[in-house]
N, C-alpha and C positions, 0 to 999 in steps of 0.2 A: 792636212793629215792625209796620208796615202791610204787608198782603199784597195781591197782585193781586186776590184774592177780595173784600177790603175795598173796593178801588177800584171793582170791578164793581158791588157792592151800592150804593155811594154814588152811582154814575152811573146806576144802573138798567139795566145792560146785562150781557151774559154775560162770563165770564172770557176767552173766545175773542175777543170784540170788543175788550176792553182790550188783549190781546196783539197783535191786528192793528193797532190804532192805534199802539202803542208801536214795533212792528217794521216798520210800513208794508208789510205783506205782502199785504193785500187792500184793496179800496176800501171805505171806511166813510163814510156820509153825513156831510157837514161838520158838521151840527148835533150828531150823535152823537159825532163825534170831539172836538168842542169840549167837550162834557159830560165826556168821559173825561179830557181834558187838565185841565179844571177840577178834577175829582176828584183827579187825581194831585197837582196843586198844593195843594189844600186839605188833603189827608191827608199831604202831604210824602212821597209814596211814592218809594222808591229801590230799584231791583232789587238783589237779593242776589247779589253777584258769585260767591260760592261755589256757590250753587244754580244759577246760570247756567252755571258751569264744569262742574258735574256733569251737567247736562242736555245740554250741547253736546259733552261728552267732550273738552274742551280747556281748558287753563288760561292759555295765552299766557304761560307762564313759561319762562324759559331757565335751564338749569343751567350752571355754570361750574366746571370742575375744574382746579386749579393744583397743580403739584408743590411739595413742601416742599423748598426748597433752602437750608435753614438750616445745613447741614454745611459 
């Protein structure tokens, strides 16, 4: 599984820069952003949804409780 650190090494940038490009949180030079996007595509990077949920403290999951009316 490809990590954000792998993408950063491939693109020759820091992990923070990769994060900024993916989340659009800060301005990154267009040339650098394109290198990062190319690395993401080349390595087929996909963010781990479980890791993201743990980091953010939210799962975006809804629970549903229903009574058992089988009697």
